[in-house]
C-alpha positions, 0 to 999 in steps of 0.5 A: 649231909654234905657241906655247902659253900655259901656264895656271895657277891660283895658290894664295896661302895655302899654304906649301911643306913642302920649302923654306918658300916661300909659294904654289903653282901648279896647271896647268890646260892649254895654250892654242893661240890660233892652233891647234896648227900642225905638232903635227897631223902627229904627232897625228892627233886634232889635224887639225881644230884645226891653225889654230883656237884650241884648249885642251889641258886638264891631266890627272892620275891620275884627275883629281887635278892636283897643285900645284907650288912656285913656288920649288923645284918640290916637287910634291904636294897641299895638306894631305893625301897619299896620294891617287892617289900624290901626297904632301903637299907644302903646308900651308894657312896662315891669313893672318888669324891672323898678326899 
């Protein structure tokens, strides 16, 4: 099987409510630069991209993709909870207010 490259966006202005770490990541997919290789043996829909570059986009409940702490793996949403079953896991911080 070909190696996939994990793709993330990084949110720098949030603090984890569980461990206090600053920063969170949100996965937006996997990129297979040389195709999915032998994955097409397991998943018929991949036949056409066995040897072609392919992007597998991350999915969440109804489109909501949670953030994950880079330190403790706490997973959830920023500034609010309860959306599609995800809890509030991060709080936005204002770096300009810190002196």
